[in-house]
LUMVO-89771 format. One record per residue (C-alpha): x, y, z; residue in three letters; residue number from 1. Coordinates in pm, 1 decimal. Layout:
# residues N
       east      north         up   residu   num
          X          Y          Z      ALA   NUM
...
# end
This chain:
# residues 466
       east      north         up   residu   num
    -5660.3      811.7    -7696.4      MET     1
    -5683.8      511.9    -7453.9      ARG     2
    -6028.7      328.2    -7454.3      ILE     3
    -6063.6      276.0    -7067.3      ARG     4
    -6157.4     -102.0    -6970.7      LYS     5
    -6506.5       66.9    -6758.7      GLU     6
    -6591.9      245.1    -7139.4      ASP     7
    -6627.3      -91.9    -7344.1      ILE     8
    -6964.1     -201.2    -7173.6      PRO     9
    -7113.9      145.6    -7294.5      VAL    10
    -6913.5      135.9    -7635.3      ILE    11
    -7085.1     -191.8    -7697.3      LEU    12
    -7434.2      -94.4    -7609.2      SER    13
    -7417.6      161.2    -7835.1      ILE    14
    -7320.7      -74.8    -8126.4      VAL    15
    -7635.1     -283.7    -8053.2      LEU    16
    -7845.6        5.2    -7977.8      VAL    17
    -7733.8      106.9    -8393.4      GLY    18
    -7788.5     -250.8    -8497.0      VAL    19
    -8172.4     -262.0    -8344.1      LEU    20
    -8233.0       70.6    -8479.3      VAL    21
    -8172.7      -66.9    -8836.3      TYR    22
    -8349.0     -338.1    -8790.2      SER    23
    -8677.8     -422.6    -8891.3      SER    24
    -8737.3     -716.4    -8672.8      LEU    25
    -8884.1     -513.4    -8378.2      PHE    26
    -9150.5     -271.1    -8343.6      GLU    27
    -9031.7      109.1    -8311.2      ASP    28
    -9185.5      132.3    -7949.7      TYR    29
    -9016.1     -213.3    -7883.3      ILE    30
    -8676.6     -100.8    -8051.7      LYS    31
    -8733.2      222.9    -7802.3      SER    32
    -8748.7       -1.6    -7492.3      PHE    33
    -8445.0     -211.6    -7550.4      LEU    34
    -8238.9       51.1    -7673.6      ALA    35
    -8314.7      186.6    -7294.7      VAL    36
    -8251.2     -129.1    -7180.8      PHE    37
    -7935.3     -197.5    -7389.1      ILE    38
    -7808.4      151.3    -7261.8      PHE    39
    -7886.7       47.8    -6920.8      GLY    40
    -7687.1     -266.3    -6895.7      LEU    41
    -7384.1      -64.8    -7064.2      GLY    42
    -7371.6      184.2    -6800.6      TRP    43
    -7437.4      -62.8    -6532.5      LEU    44
    -7165.2     -269.2    -6672.2      GLY    45
    -6927.2       11.3    -6694.0      ARG    46
    -7034.5      140.8    -6321.3      LYS    47
    -6926.4     -210.9    -6197.4      ARG    48
    -6609.6     -227.7    -6354.3      ILE    49
    -6545.4      122.2    -6288.4      LYS    50
    -6616.0       42.2    -5915.1      ASP    51
    -6403.0     -257.5    -5931.7      LYS    52
    -6131.9      -41.4    -6079.0      VAL    53
    -6173.6      202.8    -5787.6      MET    54
    -6146.1      -56.4    -5542.8      SER    55
    -5833.2     -207.4    -5697.5      HIS    56
    -5665.3      158.8    -5686.4      VAL    57
    -5770.4      183.4    -5333.7      SER    58
    -5611.8     -132.7    -5227.3      ASP    59
    -5293.9      -25.7    -5439.6      LEU    60
    -5296.0      339.3    -5245.0      ALA    61
    -5381.8      120.7    -4881.9      LYS    62
    -5085.8      -71.7    -5018.8      GLU    63
    -4883.6      226.6    -5102.4      VAL    64
    -4964.7      404.8    -4774.1      LYS    65
    -4890.2       65.1    -4605.4      GLU    66
    -4544.7       39.9    -4752.4      ASN    67
    -4461.3      328.2    -4907.7      ILE    68
    -4080.9      249.3    -4869.6      GLY    69
    -4086.6      -20.5    -5110.9      ILE    70
    -4412.5       88.8    -5346.2      ALA    71
    -4457.9       51.8    -5696.5      ASP    72
    -4622.6      348.5    -5825.5      MET    73
    -4627.5      179.1    -6223.4      SER    74
    -4928.2      -14.5    -6109.2      LYS    75
    -5113.1      267.9    -6075.8      PHE    76
    -5112.3      362.0    -6485.9      ARG    77
    -5271.2       -0.3    -6519.5      GLU    78
    -5601.1      129.5    -6381.6      PHE    79
    -5641.2      520.1    -6369.2      VAL    80
    -5778.2      732.5    -6662.3      PRO    81
    -5481.0      848.7    -6858.9      SER    82
    -5600.9     1204.6    -6768.3      GLU    83
    -5471.4     1199.9    -6418.7      VAL    84
    -5149.3     1076.6    -6519.2      PHE    85
    -4979.0     1326.5    -6445.0      PRO    86
    -5122.7     1318.3    -6134.2      LEU    87
    -4992.2      978.5    -6102.2      VAL    88
    -4590.6     1121.3    -6215.0      ASP    89
    -4612.3     1383.2    -5939.2      VAL    90
    -4712.1     1052.6    -5652.0      LEU    91
    -4439.2      875.0    -5797.3      GLU    92
    -4195.7     1145.4    -5760.1      LYS    93
    -4272.5     1169.6    -5426.0      LEU    94
    -4296.6      805.3    -5312.3      VAL    95
    -3937.8      817.1    -5459.3      GLU    96
    -3833.8     1097.4    -5202.3      LYS    97
    -4007.4      869.4    -4964.1      VAL    98
    -3826.3      553.4    -5076.7      GLN    99
    -3549.8      770.4    -5023.1      GLU   100
    -3527.1      939.5    -4691.9      LYS   101
    -3646.1      563.5    -4588.1      GLU   102
    -3358.4      415.6    -4734.0      ILE   103
    -3152.5      712.6    -4552.3      GLN   104
    -3333.2      629.4    -4271.0      LYS   105
    -3251.4      279.6    -4268.8      ILE   106
    -2898.9      365.0    -4359.9      GLU   107
    -2875.9      612.5    -4071.8      TYR   108
    -3038.1      334.6    -3802.0      ASP   109
    -2790.9      107.9    -3953.3      MET   110
    -2497.9      315.0    -3907.5      LEU   111
    -2704.7      465.0    -3523.8      LEU   112
    -2660.4       39.8    -3463.6      GLU   113
    -2285.0      -19.8    -3590.8      GLN   114
    -2245.6      301.4    -3336.5      VAL   115
    -2370.6      162.8    -3088.5      LYS   116
    -2197.7     -148.6    -3103.0      GLU   117
    -1910.6       -1.0    -3146.5      PHE   118
    -1929.4      222.3    -2813.8      GLU   119
    -2010.1      -76.9    -2664.0      LEU   120
    -1701.7     -260.1    -2762.3      VAL   121
    -1509.9       91.0    -2695.2      LYS   122
    -1651.1       38.9    -2328.3      LYS   123
    -1591.0     -323.2    -2357.0      GLU   124
    -1217.9     -247.8    -2426.4      MET   125
    -1184.4       41.5    -2184.8      VAL   126
    -1310.4     -204.7    -1889.0      SER   127
    -1057.5     -426.1    -1996.5      TYR   128
     -789.7     -181.6    -2030.7      ARG   129
     -887.6      -77.2    -1664.1      GLU   130
     -875.4     -484.1    -1551.3      LYS   131
     -513.8     -508.8    -1701.1      ILE   132
     -411.2     -223.6    -1553.5      ASN   133
     -529.3     -317.9    -1215.0      LYS   134
     -401.3     -636.9    -1296.6      MET   135
      -28.1     -481.6    -1426.1      GLU   136
      -32.6     -239.2    -1065.5      ASN   137
     -105.2     -612.7     -875.1      LYS   138
      173.4     -733.3    -1018.2      ILE   139
      366.5     -413.5     -988.9      ASN   140
      251.0     -421.7     -605.0      TYR   141
      385.4     -771.1     -592.2      LEU   142
      695.6     -736.7     -736.7      GLN   143
      763.8     -454.0     -536.1      LEU   144
      635.8     -656.3     -210.3      ILE   145
      920.5     -879.1     -340.8      TYR   146
     1173.1     -649.8     -385.4      ASP   147
     1147.5     -522.7      -60.8      VAL   148
     1097.3     -851.1      126.4      THR   149
     1428.2     -965.8      -25.0      SER   150
     1626.6     -695.9      110.8      LYS   151
     1485.6     -692.3      460.1      MET   152
     1622.1    -1060.2      460.7      ALA   153
     1970.4     -909.1      402.4      SER   154
     1983.7     -791.0      770.8      THR   155
     1913.5     -889.9     1097.0      LEU   156
     2058.0     -569.9     1291.0      ASP   157
     1690.7     -353.4     1418.1      ILE   158
     1855.9       -0.4     1295.6      ASP   159
     1979.4     -141.8     1024.3      SER   160
     1717.1     -325.9      901.2      LEU   161
     1462.0        8.6     1017.3      SER   162
     1715.4      245.6      767.4      ASN   163
     1686.0      -14.5      509.6      LEU   164
     1284.4      -45.1      460.2      ILE   165
     1225.1      334.7      517.8      VAL   166
     1481.1      373.1      233.4      ARG   167
     1379.8      111.5       12.3      SER   168
      997.9      178.0       42.1      VAL   169
     1008.8      570.4        6.3      SER   170
     1248.5      542.0     -320.2      GLU   171
     1018.9      236.3     -489.0      LYS   172
      658.0      420.1     -411.8      LEU   173
      787.0      824.3     -433.0      GLY   174
      679.7      882.8     -103.0      ILE   175
      823.9     1200.5       88.1      GLU   176
      846.1     1165.6      442.1      ASN   177
      812.2      817.0      599.5      PHE   178
      897.8      713.0      949.1      ALA   179
      949.2      376.6     1127.1      ILE   180
      835.1      328.8     1492.5      LEU   181
      910.1       77.8     1766.1      LEU   182
      807.5      -15.1     2081.5      LYS   183
     1048.1       48.2     2342.5      GLU   184
      961.7      -83.6     2702.4      LYS   185
      671.3      131.7     2734.3      ASP   186
      691.4      365.6     2460.7      VAL   187
      699.9      438.4     2105.1      LEU   188
     1068.5      555.6     1960.2      GLU   189
     1128.8      685.1     1632.3      VAL   190
     1393.1      397.9     1487.3      LYS   191
     1453.5      556.4     1121.8      ALA   192
     1344.9      833.3      923.5      VAL   193
     1312.3      932.5      584.1      TRP   194
     1270.3     1295.2      449.9      GLY   195
     1218.9     1404.8      791.5      PHE   196
     1454.5     1599.1      975.5      SER   197
     1734.9     1385.3     1160.7      SER   198
     1614.9     1555.2     1451.8      ASN   199
     1264.4     1372.9     1456.8      LEU   200
     1505.1     1014.7     1519.9      ARG   201
     1476.8      880.2     1858.8      ASN   202
     1184.5     1105.1     1963.7      VAL   203
      937.5      924.6     2216.2      LYS   204
      568.2      910.6     2237.8      PHE   205
      346.8      729.6     2510.4      SER   206
      152.2      409.4     2418.7      LEU   207
     -130.6      581.0     2365.0      SER   208
      -37.7      955.7     2279.3      GLU   209
     -210.3     1140.5     1979.6      GLY   210
     -244.5      962.4     1651.0      VAL   211
       28.0      717.0     1671.2      SER   212
      -73.2      597.7     1987.4      GLY   213
     -453.9      539.5     1905.9      LEU   214
     -268.6      322.4     1583.4      ALA   215
      -99.6      161.7     1835.5      PHE   216
     -349.6      101.0     2068.3      SER   217
     -648.3      -23.5     1901.4      THR   218
     -408.8     -210.6     1607.9      GLY   219
     -587.0      -38.1     1315.7      GLN   220
     -494.9      175.8     1015.4      VAL   221
     -560.3      548.8     1097.0      VAL   222
     -597.5      785.1      789.1      TYR   223
     -634.7     1188.7      855.0      ILE   224
     -673.8     1334.6      472.4      PRO   225
     -645.4     1674.1      604.5      ASP   226
     -412.8     1713.5      949.6      THR   227
     -523.5     2055.0      963.0      ARG   228
     -884.1     1917.4     1054.1      ARG   229
     -790.6     1656.7     1328.6      ASP   230
     -676.3     1792.2     1644.4      GLY   231
     -506.2     1443.3     1746.9      ARG   232
     -223.3     1518.7     1510.5      TYR   233
       73.0     1637.4     1743.9      LEU   234
      300.8     1765.3     1414.5      TYR   235
      563.3     1502.2     1570.3      TRP   236
      583.0     1681.4     1898.9      LYS   237
      709.7     2021.6     1672.5      GLY   238
      955.1     1852.0     1474.2      GLU   239
      725.8     1862.9     1143.9      TYR   240
      531.1     2182.6     1131.8      ALA   241
      358.0     2116.2      734.6      GLU   242
       15.4     1997.0      705.8      ASP   243
     -134.2     1757.6      448.1      GLY   244
     -209.2     1383.1      482.5      SER   245
      -97.9     1128.1      737.2      PHE   246
     -101.6      763.3      777.5      LEU   247
      -26.7      523.5     1068.4      SER   248
       -7.2      126.5      996.1      ILE   249
       45.5      -85.1     1293.9      PRO   250
      346.7     -343.7     1262.8      LEU   251
      129.8     -634.3     1406.0      LYS   252
      310.8     -966.2     1412.2      TYR   253
       35.7    -1207.5     1457.7      ARG   254
     -181.7    -1029.7     1735.9      ASP   255
       69.9     -836.4     1871.0      GLU   256
      178.6     -459.0     1782.9      VAL   257
      554.9     -407.3     1750.5      ILE   258
      548.8      -57.9     1590.2      GLY   259
      403.7      162.8     1315.5      LEU   260
      482.9      305.8      984.8      PHE   261
      390.8      653.8      937.0      ASN   262
      371.4      893.7      628.7      PHE   263
      328.4     1259.7      520.7      ASN   264
      241.4     1383.2      238.4      LYS   265
      206.9     1762.0      168.2      PRO   266
      -91.2     1719.2      -31.6      LYS   267
     -448.5     1684.3      116.6      VAL   268
     -587.5     1325.7       66.9      GLY   269
     -239.3     1206.5      -92.2      ALA   270
     -308.7      872.5       10.3      PHE   271
     -518.5      635.1     -265.9      SER   272
     -728.6      326.1     -148.0      GLU   273
     -435.1      139.9     -348.4      GLU   274
     -180.9      279.3     -189.5      GLU   275
     -262.7      246.7      116.4      ILE   276
     -368.8     -138.1       73.2      GLU   277
      -32.9     -188.5      -49.7      LEU   278
      167.6      -41.5      252.3      LEU   279
      -32.7     -211.7      465.9      VAL   280
      106.1     -552.8      269.4      LYS   281
      441.3     -417.9      322.0      LEU   282
      403.7     -338.3      657.3      ALA   283
      281.3     -717.8      761.3      ASP   284
      650.4     -817.8      597.6      GLN   285
      823.1     -549.9      768.8      ALA   286
      641.3     -678.7     1107.0      ALA   287
      776.2    -1045.5     1049.1      ILE   288
     1094.1     -888.2      956.6      ALA   289
     1130.5     -696.2     1256.5      ILE   290
     1003.6     -951.3     1496.2      LYS   291
     1302.4    -1211.6     1330.7      ASN   292
     1534.3     -961.1     1432.5      ALA   293
     1428.1     -893.4     1775.1      TYR   294
     1389.8    -1265.7     1809.5      LEU   295
     1773.1    -1308.8     1698.9      PHE   296
     1923.9    -1023.7     1907.7      GLU   297
     1726.5    -1188.6     2210.1      GLU   298
     1870.4    -1500.6     2125.8      VAL   299
     2202.9    -1335.5     2042.3      LYS   300
     2191.7    -1174.1     2403.5      ASN   301
     2126.0    -1502.9     2591.8      LEU   302
     2494.7    -1619.3     2404.4      TYR   303
     2674.6    -1261.0     2479.5      SER   304
     2496.6    -1147.5     2783.4      SER   305
     2468.3    -1225.3     3142.3      ASP   306
     2125.4    -1298.9     3196.4      PRO   307
     2126.1    -1190.1     3606.5      MET   308
     2258.4     -840.5     3489.1      THR   309
     2252.5     -767.5     3157.3      GLY   310
     2594.4     -687.0     3114.3      LEU   311
     2805.2     -884.7     2850.3      ILE   312
     2987.3    -1188.8     2918.9      ASN   313
     3358.0    -1267.7     2951.6      ARG   314
     3334.5    -1471.9     2543.7      THR   315
     3204.5    -1149.2     2447.2      THR   316
     3395.5     -878.3     2621.4      MET   317
     3703.7    -1100.7     2485.1      ILE   318
     3581.9    -1056.8     2125.4      LYS   319
     3516.7     -644.2     2179.3      LYS   320
     3888.7     -614.7     2338.8      VAL   321
     4011.4     -822.7     2046.0      GLU   322
     3854.1     -594.1     1762.1      GLU   323
     3972.5     -284.6     1960.1      LEU   324
     4322.8     -405.9     1958.8      ILE   325
     4303.7     -528.7     1566.5      SER   326
     4217.9     -154.7     1541.1      MET   327
     4489.5       -5.6     1727.3      LYS   328
     4257.3      158.5     1947.7      LYS   329
     4403.6      290.3     2326.1      LYS   330
     4204.7      146.3     2620.6      PHE   331
     4253.6       38.3     2971.1      SER   332
     4154.2     -281.9     3123.2      PHE   333
     4014.1     -292.5     3453.1      VAL   334
     3945.0     -679.8     3618.0      LEU   335
     3764.6     -600.5     3984.0      PHE   336
     3570.2     -864.2     4220.9      ASP   337
     3403.4     -836.6     4521.9      VAL   338
     3620.8     -883.9     4847.7      ASP   339
     3448.2    -1160.9     5103.6      GLY   340
     3150.9    -1251.0     4879.2      LEU   341
     3192.3    -1608.5     4983.8      ARG   342
     3104.7    -1512.9     5371.4      GLN   343
     2829.7    -1285.3     5241.0      ILE   344
     2653.8    -1535.0     5082.5      ASN   345
     2700.6    -1743.2     5391.0      MET   346
     2547.5    -1479.2     5639.2      ARG   347
     2323.6    -1345.3     5442.0      PHE   348
     2207.0    -1605.5     5175.3      GLY   349
     2304.8    -1618.7     4822.4      TYR   350
     1966.7    -1419.0     4749.9      SER   351
     2120.6    -1125.7     4893.1      PHE   352
     2453.5    -1199.9     4749.3      GLY   353
     2280.7    -1202.0     4367.5      ASP   354
     2114.5     -849.8     4467.0      LYS   355
     2447.9     -700.3     4517.2      LEU   356
     2595.2     -849.8     4226.0      ILE   357
     2272.7     -693.2     4000.6      VAL   358
     2315.0     -377.8     4249.4      GLY   359
     2683.3     -361.5     4146.4      ILE   360
     2587.2     -410.4     3768.5      SER   361
     2388.4     -110.4     3796.4      ASN   362
     2625.2      110.0     3951.9      VAL   363
     2865.6       22.5     3684.3      ILE   364
     2604.4       64.0     3385.4      ILE   365
     2498.0      347.4     3466.4      SER   366
     2813.9      547.5     3570.3      GLU   367
     3087.7      443.4     3249.8      ILE   368
     3012.3      623.1     2954.3      ARG   369
     2879.3      519.2     2619.8      ALA   370
     3205.4      447.0     2476.1      VAL   371
     3285.8      222.7     2733.7      ASP   372
     3214.7     -132.5     2800.4      ILE   373
     3121.8     -321.4     3132.8      ALA   374
     3100.9     -709.1     3131.0      SER   375
     3046.2     -946.6     3398.6      ARG   376
     3360.5    -1132.7     3378.7      PHE   377
     3223.6    -1477.5     3591.3      GLY   378
     3089.3    -1515.1     3887.2      GLY   379
     3189.8    -1238.0     4146.7      ASP   380
     3454.3    -1050.4     3876.2      GLU   381
     3366.8     -759.2     3652.2      PHE   382
     3570.9     -604.9     3346.6      ALA   383
     3549.4     -258.3     3219.2      ILE   384
     3725.7     -146.7     2919.9      VAL   385
     3818.4      243.4     2903.7      PHE   386
     3824.3      377.4     2593.1      LEU   387
     4121.3      583.6     2528.4      GLY   388
     4221.4      640.7     2889.1      ALA   389
     4551.5      578.8     3035.8      ASP   390
     4602.5      397.9     3395.4      SER   391
     4557.6      714.0     3548.8      VAL   392
     4264.8      833.2     3423.7      LYS   393
     4105.8      479.4     3477.4      THR   394
     4219.1      482.6     3806.9      MET   395
     4000.3      776.7     3940.8      ASP   396
     3722.4      693.6     3736.2      GLU   397
     3727.0      303.7     3870.1      ILE   398
     3758.2      497.8     4220.5      LYS   399
     3452.3      704.2     4158.3      ARG   400
     3261.7      393.2     4080.3      ILE   401
     3377.6      167.4     4385.1      LEU   402
     3265.8      474.0     4598.6      GLN   403
     2934.2      456.8     4445.8      LYS   404
     2956.7       54.1     4491.9      ILE   405
     3049.1      119.8     4887.6      ARG   406
     2693.7      299.0     4918.0      SER   407
     2515.0      -29.7     4820.0      LEU   408
     2586.3     -193.0     5165.2      GLY   409
     2306.5     -107.6     5455.7      GLU   410
     2452.6     -366.9     5706.1      ASN   411
     2751.6     -487.8     5555.2      ILE   412
     3076.9     -325.4     5433.1      GLU   413
     3118.1     -395.3     5054.3      ILE   414
     3514.0     -358.5     4903.1      SER   415
     3620.4     -448.7     4589.2      MET   416
     4011.5     -554.8     4438.8      SER   417
     4116.1     -555.8     4090.5      GLY   418
     4394.4     -445.4     3859.9      GLY   419
     4431.0     -225.3     3580.7      ILE   420
     4616.4     -323.8     3250.7      SER   421
     4693.3       22.9     2965.1      GLU   422
     4698.9     -109.6     2600.7      PHE   423
     4942.7     -120.3     2442.0      PRO   424
     5206.8      -35.1     2721.8      LYS   425
     5132.5     -325.1     2944.2      ASP   426
     5069.0     -580.8     2665.3      GLY   427
     5051.3     -646.7     2266.7      LYS   428
     4760.5     -854.8     2267.7      ASN   429
     4485.0     -968.9     2480.2      ILE   430
     4661.6    -1242.4     2650.8      ARG   431
     4909.6     -997.3     2794.6      GLU   432
     4654.1     -726.0     2872.3      ILE   433
     4427.3     -964.5     3073.7      PHE   434
     4726.2    -1151.2     3236.1      GLU   435
     4872.9     -818.1     3359.8      SER   436
     4530.1     -738.2     3515.2      ALA   437
     4438.5    -1073.2     3660.9      ASP   438
     4773.8    -1041.0     3856.5      ARG   439
     4718.7     -697.6     4010.8      LYS   440
     4413.8     -838.8     4102.2      LEU   441
     4564.2    -1123.9     4270.0      LEU   442
     4844.6     -901.8     4432.2      LEU   443
     4565.9     -704.3     4558.9      ALA   444
     4399.1     -984.4     4708.1      LYS   445
     4716.6    -1104.6     4905.6      ARG   446
     4798.3     -775.5     5021.8      ILE   447
     4452.7     -744.3     5184.8      GLY   448
     4186.8     -658.0     4990.6      GLY   449
     4027.4     -331.9     4911.1      GLY   450
     4300.8     -199.4     4681.5      ILE   451
     4300.8     -117.5     4303.0      ILE   452
     4684.3     -174.7     4153.2      LEU   453
     4766.5       -0.3     3835.1      SER   454
     5107.7       40.0     3730.3      GLU   455
     5245.9      392.8     3513.2      HIS   456
     5589.2      559.1     3459.0      ASN   457
     5782.7      203.1     3615.4      GLY   458
     5643.0      193.6     3971.6      LYS   459
     5338.5       55.9     4080.3      GLN   460
     5024.4      241.2     4226.8      ASP   461
     4838.0      117.7     4498.0      GLU   462
     4502.4      283.0     4577.0      LYS   463
     4284.2      151.3     4852.4      ARG   464
     3893.3      122.6     4796.1      ASP   465
     3810.9      384.2     5091.6      SER   466
# end
């Protein structure tokens, strides 16, 4: 049996009392008093030692309670009675379990922190991936803009350019329906289409009509996610009846709106913000290319047409006749002028004479066919090419035109003289064709004017302008 520390004072007091009892130094009553006193000191010492031990045990218990995850239960054995060792064993097991749980909790917390860090890294990676995707999309968009604008630079013809744009943009972006509308005088005219019926080409809208008119007049992008819910949408004047999404983007050159990009998709809400942004940028580039084509056309017209009448000039007529001859196309060439225009100018003034020239030009433009070619050949001279017509048919046509011209004169009589040459009968090249018509014109003048001369079947045919 192990002697406990607190029992030592009691054992010592018992030994001292035993020595005192067998001692002859003191009387019996003094021995009794001393024995009681010694026993009292022994018990008092025992109590103090036990209190100190219990205090230490209490401190250990408090330490275990506060730090149970790292507490050392073996220290209890030094201070508690052996009788309670089984209880200490049980407590040790419990503490070990608790410590295991604490370790598991710590490991779980560490794992949780790692998971949180992983989720954070994952979110950052997703964010970076999104940024990279956006950058890749922007690069692709810039590449697309570059590709399309590079193709735009390949032509300065309005019709060819419009068709090239709708094809390139639609193929690159997979857009189902795309049309370009350009301002022509006081209307918006469909110039090129992709995906739509060909009937849509040349359809015209007023500058304030429908959604297109709104986009044109305000110069702002108009997006209709669902055409069924917007009464302004006109379904292309009945040429396209399907519903879905509609997008209209103005073509702006500086502050001038010159046309529209119009898009249709069969799905509702089919255009994303990124796609609209890209199409706006493409529209800006297209507006520059189209404006340049218009400017080129204007410059070309300055060199190829007569500014007063709008008819092509002599140089352009020569080129067109040369092209017809190279293609071996049959045609008749008419050269005619106004009789006595100098006297008319002297009598009524040059302003009147200019108005007469413009009036004659307007009659010619309104009366000839689309395949025929009219020119102000110089001064009061005009030339017309009647494609596919012989001199007989041409004589009938020119007589009809001259009758219309005569009606222009209210206070004066207007007459014209001219000559007709036929290709290839009257000449094999442009010099022979022009000289043949010019000779007949001069002959008509010498005869007295008001006559159109032609030759067929070997005989000269004369028809007076009457």
